[in-house]
N, C-alpha and C positions, 0 to 999 in steps of 0.2 A: 485390491483390497479395502474396504469402506471403513472410515474412521468415526466412529462414534462419539460425538462432542455430548459434555453436558448439558440439557437443556437449558432455556431463558426463559423464564416464566413470563409471556406475552406477546414473543419476541419469536419468526421464523426465518429461516435463511431466505434469503435474496433469492429467485429466479433467477436462471441466464436473462433472461428481458428484463429484470428486474434491475439487474446489475450493469447491463447496457445502455438501460435509460438513466440509470445514475450516470455513467462515465459520459452519456454525452451529455447532460446538462451540468456537468462540472467543466470551470475554466480555472479553476485556483487550486492546488494542491500544495497543503503542508506535508512537507516529509520529516516525522517526527524520530530520530535515533539515528538519523542518517551518516553514513561513514563515511571517513576519507580515502579509507583503504579500499583501492580496486578489488582486493580480497574477499568482500564483504556483499553479502544479496543488497545489502541497501543503494550499496554506489554503483551496483549492476544496472537497477530500476532506477536510481536515479539518472544515471547516465541513458538511459532510455527515454524516460520522461521527458529529458532535457534535448532529446536528438527530435531531429524533423517529423517524426513519425506522431505526434502528438503536438496539441494545441493549446496546452497547458501552461500556464503560468507556476512555477514551481519556487519554494521558499521552502528553506533549511533551518530546521530546530536540532541543535545540538551544541550545548551552551559549551563543550570541551574545543570546538572549533572556531575557528573566525571565518574560513573560506573553505567550501567543499568545491571540485570541479570549477573555481571562479564566480560561483554565489556566494553571499555573506551568507553566514549562518545568523541563527537568532536563538538566543537566550533559550525562550518558552515560546508557545502560542501568542501567551498576551502581549511578547514583543513585535510582533511581526505589524508589516507597515499597512494589511490589508484583514479581513475577515476571511481564510479560506472557505471554499464550496467545500472541500474532501480532506480530511486530516490522516494520513497514511501512516499509520504507527510501525515501526523497527523496534519494537523496545520488551523486554522479558514481560513475562504475564505477571509476574506481581505489578509491573509499574502500569498497566493499562489502565485499572478503575481513577487512578489518579490524572494521566491524560485524557481520559474520556471526560472529567467533569470538567479540564482545561479545555475541552474541545466545547463543551455543552456552556462553559461562562464566555467564552470568546465567538457564540454564535455561530459556529460553525453547523453546515447543513450533513455532512456525513462522517462515520466516523468508520475507516478500515481499517482493519486489524491483518497483519499482514501471513502468508502462507507458514502452517505449524503453529499459529499462534490462536489462542481462544481463552476468552474473559468474560463467563459469564454475568460477574459482578460489572465489569465493565461495559457490556452489551445491554445490559439493565439500565445503567445510568444515561448511557445514548437513547436509547429506544424508549424510556420514559419522559425524554426531552424534548423528544418530537425529530431525534437524526435519522438519517440511513444508517443502518447497521449492515456490516461486511467482515466476516470473521475467517479467518484461515482460508485465505486468497489471495494470488499476489496480484496488484493493480497493473503491473508491466503484462504479466501474461494474460487477464482478462482484457485489456485493451487491447494488445496485439491477437488474440484472439476472435475478436470481433470486429478489427481491420486487417486481416491478411496478413497479418506481421510476425506469425508463429515460426517461419524459415527465418525470422533475422536474433544474430547473437546468440546463436548456442540452441535453438530449439527447430525440431523438427527438422533432424540435420538425415536425417534419410535410415540412420543406423536402428534395425529391428530389434539387435539384442549384443548382449556385451562383447560375443566374440568379433575378433577381429579377423577380415579376410586376410589368405596366407599372402605371403609378399608377391608381388611382383602383380598381384590381381587389382 
């Protein structure tokens, strides 16, 4: 199934090679909207980004939490002790333009909007300010895809369809 997104004036989605280059030049990642709940996708991605699979320094932005996965949480991007290379966003679409403005204001280099999320307004704000923009992509999946890790933590399970094998097989 092909997903058609609202176009963003002046911006085109980065190619796989562009996404790989972005990941390769990223050292610090700020995750905005990361959840303390292990059932949430953001927590799953955070666990991966903190693992030995990546070399990223990861910072969490969640004003409702003091700590997630043993790491401190910050109330906003402006409260971070560093300027992140990449801002990875897990927020509602309506919140994305404000997060893009904050990413621009702190001098981040890239604005990454997670799988299933799209905001033409946020992309335009970030792109116009010179940030690399990726939308509707998962940083964990993209990193694993380029680094041979899609077999880890639930991807490439070998299951081709949803039917279970008969018992005893």
